[in-house]
C-alpha positions as CSV (number, residue, x, y, z in Angstrom):
1,M,-3.0,17.4,2.7
2,Q,-4.2,20.6,1.1
3,P,-7.6,20.5,-0.7
4,V,-7.4,20.8,-4.5
5,L,-9.9,22.6,-6.8
6,L,-9.6,21.2,-10.3
7,T,-10.6,23.9,-12.9
8,F,-11.3,23.8,-16.6
9,N,-12.4,26.3,-19.2
10,V,-11.7,29.3,-16.9
11,S,-10.9,32.7,-18.3
12,E,-7.7,34.4,-17.2
13,A,-9.7,37.0,-15.2
14,K,-11.6,34.4,-13.3
15,A,-8.4,32.3,-12.8
16,N,-6.8,35.3,-11.1
17,K,-9.8,35.7,-8.7
18,L,-9.7,32.0,-8.0
19,L,-6.0,32.3,-7.2
20,L,-6.6,35.1,-4.6
21,L,-9.5,33.1,-3.0
22,S,-7.4,29.9,-2.9
23,I,-4.7,31.7,-1.0
24,Y,-7.2,33.0,1.5
25,Y,-8.9,29.7,2.0
26,K,-5.7,27.6,1.7
27,V,-7.0,25.6,-1.3
28,R,-4.8,24.6,-4.2
29,V,-6.1,25.4,-7.7
30,Q,-5.1,23.1,-10.5
31,P,-6.1,23.8,-14.1
32,V,-7.1,20.8,-16.1
33,L,-6.0,20.9,-19.8
34,K,-8.2,19.8,-22.6
35,E,-5.9,16.8,-23.2
36,E,-6.6,15.6,-19.7
37,F,-10.4,15.6,-19.9
38,G,-10.5,11.8,-20.4
39,F,-8.3,11.1,-17.4
40,T,-9.6,10.0,-14.1
41,I,-9.5,12.4,-11.1
42,A,-7.1,10.0,-9.4
43,S,-4.6,10.1,-12.3
44,I,-4.7,13.9,-12.4
45,L,-4.2,14.2,-8.6
46,E,-1.3,11.7,-8.9
47,K,0.4,13.9,-11.5
48,I,0.0,16.9,-9.2
49,Q,1.6,15.1,-6.3
50,M,4.6,14.1,-8.4
51,K,5.4,17.8,-9.0
């Protein structure tokens, strides 16, 4: 399983840098929406795996 970095409140410029780093380090970057702040990490990761 590939590691996942959950991000929130990240500007577009920083998100682009994170994307490049994630490719290099083989880490998946997943933005967390404001609506999902109350969710547990497990439920967010489950949603990702369903995609």
